[in-house]
N, C-alpha and C positions, 0 to 999 in steps of 0.2 A: 529407532526410526524418528526422523524429523517430522514434526506434526504441525508446524506453523509456517506461514509464508507472509511476507510483507508486500502489499500491493500499493501502488502509487497512482494518484490522479493529480494532474496539473491543469493549467489553463489550456494546454494544447491537446491533451488526450485524457480519456477516462478509462480506468480499468474496472471492468464490471465485476463487482463482488456479489451481486445477486445471482448466486449459482448454488444449485442443490448439493454440490460436492464441496462447498466451502461454508464455514460458519464464521461470520464476521464477529470478532470479539470486541474490538475497540478501534476508534479513529484518533489520529493525532494530526493537528494542523501545524504546518511550518510557516511562520511569518517572518518576512525579511523586510526590515525598515517599515513596519506597520502594515504591510500588504501580504495577504495570504498567497503563498506560492504553490504549496503542495498539500495534499491530504494523504497521509499514510494510513492504510487499513491493515490491521493485524487480523489474519484469518486462520482458523483451524482447518486443516485439510481432512476431509472426510473420505475422499477418493483420490489417490495419488495419480490416477490415469486421466483426470479431468483436463480440460483445455480452458484457458483464460482468454476472454475476449477484451480487446483493447479498441476503443472507438475514438475517432477524431472528434474534437470539440472546436477548437479555434482553427484547425486545419481540416480540410476535407480529404479523407482517404478511406478506402474500404476498411470495414472491420477486420481486425487481425485476430486470428484464433491461434494461440500459442500454447504448446504443451506445458503443463505445470512443472515438468521435470527440469525445464531451463531456468526456473526461478530459484533463488537461494532459499533454503529451508532452515528453520531454527528449531531447536529442541524445546525451547520455552519462550514464553512471552517476555520474560526478563531479559533474555538474550537479544530479542528484537528491540526492547526499550533501550538497552545500552547503545545500540547502533543509532537509534533515532535521536537520543539525547546528546549525542556528539555534536549535533547541529545547534544545540541550545547553549550558545556561548555568552551572550550578553543581551542587552535590551533591544538590539537591532536584529538579533537572530533568536527567535523564540519558538519553542515547541509548546503547543497547548493541547492537552488531552480533552477530547470531545466526549461528553457524557451522554 
């Protein structure tokens, strides 16, 4: 069973990870030409039937509640890190692990 999911927050929207059915493990920031563009949150799934809330930040739209089943799942944190670090190409495209 896949037990991890990757959540994304940008300038436009925020994916709510404060959820009793998820356990946030670690965050990664994606910087493009010195500006933070995205925060990736790796979360452990505690309940596969949960729904994820996405809220508008820079845009005004009603909160969206999306079933977790539509998000890609991963068997390990290492699998997620491989996906994230594909963006870490050079000095202009950096991934920074947030402690």
